[in-house]
C-alpha positions as CSV (number, residue, x, y, z in Angstrom):
1,X,-25.2,-123.7,8.2
2,X,-28.8,-122.8,9.0
3,X,-27.8,-121.8,12.5
4,X,-25.0,-119.6,11.2
5,X,-27.4,-117.9,8.8
6,X,-29.9,-117.5,11.6
7,X,-27.4,-115.8,13.8
8,X,-26.3,-113.5,10.9
9,X,-29.9,-112.5,10.3
10,X,-30.3,-111.6,13.9
11,X,-27.1,-109.5,13.7
12,X,-28.4,-107.5,10.7
13,X,-31.7,-106.9,12.6
14,X,-30.0,-105.8,15.8
15,X,-27.8,-103.4,13.8
16,X,-30.9,-101.6,12.7
17,X,-32.7,-101.4,16.0
18,X,-31.7,-99.8,19.3
19,X,-32.0,-101.6,22.6
20,X,-34.5,-100.6,25.3
21,X,-33.2,-99.3,28.6
22,X,-35.1,-99.8,31.9
23,X,-37.3,-96.8,31.4
24,X,-38.5,-97.9,27.9
25,X,-36.0,-95.7,26.1
26,X,-33.1,-96.7,23.9
27,X,-29.4,-97.5,24.4
28,X,-27.6,-97.3,21.1
29,X,-24.5,-98.8,22.6
30,X,-26.0,-102.2,23.5
31,X,-25.2,-105.1,21.2
32,X,-25.7,-108.8,21.5
33,X,-22.4,-110.7,21.3
34,X,-23.3,-113.2,18.6
35,X,-19.8,-114.9,18.9
36,X,-20.8,-116.1,22.4
37,X,-21.4,-119.8,22.2
38,X,-23.7,-119.8,25.2
39,X,-26.6,-118.0,23.4
40,X,-29.9,-119.7,24.2
41,X,-32.8,-120.0,21.7
42,X,-36.3,-120.6,22.8
43,X,-38.9,-121.1,20.1
44,X,-42.6,-121.0,21.1
45,X,-45.1,-122.3,18.6
46,X,-48.8,-121.7,19.2
47,X,-51.6,-123.5,17.4
48,X,-53.7,-121.1,15.3
49,X,-57.0,-121.7,17.1
50,X,-55.3,-121.2,20.5
51,X,-53.7,-118.0,19.2
52,X,-57.1,-116.6,18.3
53,X,-58.5,-117.5,21.7
54,X,-55.5,-116.1,23.6
55,X,-55.6,-112.8,21.7
56,X,-59.3,-112.4,22.2
57,X,-58.8,-113.0,25.9
58,X,-56.1,-110.3,26.0
59,X,-53.5,-112.6,27.5
60,X,-49.7,-111.9,27.2
61,X,-47.1,-114.6,26.8
62,X,-44.9,-114.3,29.9
63,X,-41.4,-115.5,30.5
64,X,-39.4,-115.7,33.8
65,X,-35.9,-117.1,34.3
66,X,-34.6,-118.8,37.4
67,X,-32.2,-117.0,39.8
68,X,-31.2,-118.3,43.2
69,X,-33.4,-121.4,42.6
70,X,-36.6,-119.4,42.2
71,X,-38.6,-117.2,39.8
72,X,-40.0,-113.9,41.1
73,X,-39.9,-111.3,38.2
74,X,-41.7,-111.4,34.8
75,X,-38.6,-111.1,32.6
76,X,-40.7,-110.4,29.5
77,X,-44.4,-110.1,28.8
78,X,-45.2,-110.3,25.1
79,X,-48.5,-109.0,23.7
80,X,-47.4,-109.2,20.1
81,X,-46.7,-113.0,19.9
82,X,-47.6,-114.9,16.7
83,X,-47.8,-118.6,15.8
84,X,-44.0,-118.9,15.9
85,X,-41.9,-116.8,18.3
86,X,-38.2,-116.9,19.0
87,X,-36.6,-115.6,22.1
88,X,-32.8,-115.5,22.6
89,X,-30.5,-114.6,25.5
90,X,-26.9,-114.6,26.5
91,X,-25.0,-114.5,29.8
92,X,-24.8,-110.7,29.8
93,X,-26.1,-109.1,33.0
94,X,-26.6,-105.9,35.0
95,X,-26.5,-105.7,38.7
96,X,-28.6,-103.1,40.7
97,X,-30.2,-102.4,44.0
98,X,-33.9,-101.7,44.9
99,X,-35.5,-100.3,48.0
100,X,-38.4,-102.8,48.0
101,X,-39.8,-106.1,46.8
102,X,-43.6,-106.3,46.6
103,X,-45.5,-108.9,44.7
104,X,-47.7,-107.3,42.0
105,X,-45.6,-104.2,41.6
106,X,-43.0,-103.4,38.9
107,X,-39.3,-103.6,39.6
108,X,-37.7,-100.3,40.4
109,X,-33.9,-100.0,39.9
110,X,-33.0,-97.4,42.5
111,X,-29.3,-97.6,42.4
112,X,-27.1,-97.1,39.3
113,X,-26.8,-100.3,37.2
114,X,-23.5,-102.0,36.5
115,X,-22.7,-104.3,33.6
116,X,-21.3,-107.6,34.9
117,X,-20.6,-111.3,34.0
118,X,-20.6,-114.6,35.8
119,X,-17.7,-114.8,38.2
120,X,-17.7,-111.1,39.0
121,X,-18.7,-108.9,42.0
122,X,-19.6,-105.2,42.5
123,X,-19.7,-103.2,45.7
124,X,-22.4,-100.8,46.8
125,X,-20.6,-98.1,48.9
126,X,-21.8,-96.2,51.9
127,X,-23.2,-93.4,49.6
128,X,-25.3,-95.9,47.6
129,X,-23.2,-95.9,44.5
130,X,-22.6,-99.3,42.9
131,X,-19.0,-99.6,41.7
132,X,-17.7,-101.4,38.6
133,X,-17.8,-105.1,38.4
134,X,-14.5,-106.9,39.1
135,X,-13.5,-110.6,39.1
136,X,-14.3,-112.3,42.3
137,X,-16.8,-114.7,43.9
138,X,-18.2,-118.0,42.6
139,X,-17.6,-118.5,38.9
140,X,-21.3,-119.4,38.2
141,X,-22.7,-116.4,40.1
142,X,-22.6,-112.7,40.5
143,X,-21.9,-111.2,43.9
144,X,-23.4,-108.0,45.4
145,X,-21.3,-106.6,48.2
146,X,-23.3,-104.2,50.4
147,X,-21.7,-101.4,52.4
148,X,-24.7,-99.1,52.3
149,X,-27.5,-100.5,54.5
150,X,-30.8,-102.3,53.9
151,X,-31.1,-102.9,50.1
152,X,-32.6,-105.6,47.8
153,X,-30.0,-106.7,45.3
154,X,-31.3,-107.4,41.8
155,X,-30.2,-108.9,38.5
156,X,-31.1,-108.1,34.9
157,X,-30.2,-110.2,31.8
158,X,-30.0,-109.6,28.1
159,X,-32.9,-110.7,25.9
160,X,-33.6,-110.5,22.2
161,X,-37.3,-110.2,21.5
162,X,-38.9,-111.9,18.4
163,X,-38.9,-108.4,16.7
164,X,-35.1,-108.4,17.1
165,X,-35.0,-105.7,19.7
166,X,-32.2,-106.2,22.3
167,X,-32.9,-105.3,25.9
168,X,-31.5,-105.9,29.4
169,X,-34.5,-106.6,31.6
170,X,-34.9,-107.4,35.3
171,X,-35.0,-111.1,36.1
172,X,-34.8,-111.1,39.9
173,X,-35.0,-109.1,43.1
174,X,-34.1,-110.6,46.5
175,X,-37.4,-110.9,48.5
176,X,-35.7,-109.8,51.7
177,X,-33.3,-106.9,52.1
178,X,-29.7,-107.5,53.1
179,X,-28.3,-105.2,55.8
180,X,-24.6,-105.7,55.1
181,X,-22.3,-108.3,53.6
182,X,-22.6,-110.2,50.3
183,X,-25.6,-111.5,48.4
184,X,-24.7,-114.1,45.8
185,X,-27.0,-114.2,42.8
186,X,-26.9,-117.4,40.7
187,X,-28.8,-117.4,37.4
188,X,-29.5,-120.6,35.5
189,X,-31.0,-121.4,32.0
190,X,-34.3,-122.6,33.2
191,X,-37.5,-120.6,32.3
192,X,-41.2,-120.8,32.9
193,X,-43.8,-119.8,30.4
194,X,-47.5,-118.9,30.9
195,X,-50.3,-116.8,29.5
196,X,-51.7,-114.0,31.7
197,X,-52.5,-110.3,31.7
198,X,-49.2,-108.9,32.9
199,X,-46.4,-106.4,32.5
200,X,-42.7,-106.9,32.0
201,X,-40.9,-106.4,35.3
202,X,-43.8,-107.4,37.5
203,X,-42.7,-109.1,40.7
204,X,-44.4,-112.2,42.1
205,X,-44.0,-114.4,45.1
206,X,-45.9,-117.6,44.0
207,X,-45.5,-119.5,40.7
208,X,-48.3,-119.1,38.3
209,X,-50.5,-122.1,38.6
210,X,-50.5,-122.7,34.8
211,X,-46.8,-122.1,34.1
212,X,-44.7,-124.5,32.0
213,X,-41.0,-125.1,32.9
214,X,-38.4,-125.4,30.2
215,X,-34.8,-126.4,30.9
216,X,-32.1,-125.2,28.5
217,X,-28.9,-126.1,30.5
218,X,-26.7,-128.0,28.1
219,X,-28.9,-127.0,25.1
220,X,-28.5,-124.3,22.5
221,X,-32.1,-124.4,21.3
222,X,-35.5,-125.9,22.3
223,X,-39.0,-125.6,20.7
224,X,-42.1,-125.7,22.9
225,X,-45.7,-126.1,21.6
226,X,-49.0,-124.7,22.9
227,X,-51.9,-126.7,21.5
228,X,-55.4,-127.1,22.8
229,X,-54.5,-125.2,25.9
230,X,-51.6,-127.5,26.8
231,X,-47.8,-127.0,26.8
232,X,-45.4,-129.6,25.4
233,X,-41.8,-130.0,24.2
234,X,-41.4,-130.6,20.4
235,X,-39.8,-133.9,19.6
236,X,-38.6,-132.7,16.2
């Protein structure tokens, strides 16, 4: 019952807020499918003394999610975190292409974006237009078919911020361009958390040395704790 009430409260919040697009604007047509049983809930609890220290140091709470067995984009960088923070996501994706991958720079979506789901594929034609997603490819992945030339396929995924704002934000860019053919992008429900001065969408090539990995495959919800500068999983 508590889970149902929680989902209903999120629905009421998201009905009042608009979702951010990739340029920081809003998309009034974006909604989270709360009937989707695969919504993941990550709760981050921060000790009050640690919270004061982190805020005074100007550090953001960063989240990255695994795609193609790696992490290389800051999915979300939160400067407004509190003692208790809830992040939610669903398997709702967008596919795009970028001209470059450079660690330390922000993702640039340089093709049009296409809404897609696992088990679908989309084709970038010779003019650089990404066509609509259609069923095809591995059922646990999203396939980018390239008929254009050198391009870095990328993936974005839906996220609900603790404020209730819904956004689809970049999660991955292929480090090396593909010239032609198909790039298969396989997202999984494994995230890393860390505190650092950062920006949503920043690309990186090495894991942050102080990151904490959290596995949500097979779980609907998990709570992690940050106390005395250390991460742990709540046993409650």
